[in-house]
C-alpha positions in Angstrom: 0.1 0.1 0.0 1.4 3.2 -1.0 0.4 6.6 0.3 -2.0 8.5 -2.0 -3.0 5.2 -3.9 -6.5 5.6 -5.3 -8.8 3.1 -4.1 -12.8 2.4 -4.4 -14.6 3.7 -1.3 -16.6 6.7 -0.2 -17.0 9.7 -2.5 -17.4 12.4 0.3 -20.0 14.6 1.7 -22.9 14.3 -0.5 -26.6 14.9 0.1 -28.7 11.8 -0.3 -32.5 11.6 -1.1 -34.3 8.7 -0.2 -38.1 8.1 -1.5 -40.8 6.0 -0.4 -40.1 5.8 3.4 -42.9 5.4 5.8 -43.1 7.2 9.0 -44.4 4.7 11.4 -44.8 6.3 14.5 -44.1 10.0 16.0 -43.0 10.2 19.6 -43.0 14.0 20.3 -42.5 13.5 23.9 -38.9 11.9 23.3 -38.2 13.8 20.0 -38.3 10.5 18.2 -39.5 9.3 14.7 -39.8 5.8 13.9 -39.2 5.4 10.2 -39.5 2.1 8.3 -36.5 1.6 6.0 -33.0 2.3 5.6 -32.0 5.9 6.6 -28.6 7.0 5.1 -25.9 8.9 7.3 -24.1 8.3 10.8 -25.9 7.4 14.0 -26.9 10.7 15.8 -26.7 12.7 12.5 -29.2 15.3 11.4 -32.1 14.0 9.0 -34.5 16.2 7.2 -38.0 14.8 6.7 -40.3 16.3 4.3 -43.5 15.4 2.3 -43.1 13.8 -1.1 -42.1 16.2 -3.8 -42.5 13.7 -6.6 -45.8 13.3 -8.3 -47.4 10.1 -8.9 -48.2 9.0 -12.4 -51.3 10.5 -14.2 
């Protein structure tokens, strides 16, 4: 292994959007959202949750 050798792996600090996740339960008392599915990012990181912006098919 040589210093500076290019290898496969993480590409950097990119924003990722994940669609079709279900908010299963909201616990306002503890400030917790239970989401069904995989949420990208590290444990304890900030997550932005918003309503769907993609329209369904006509």
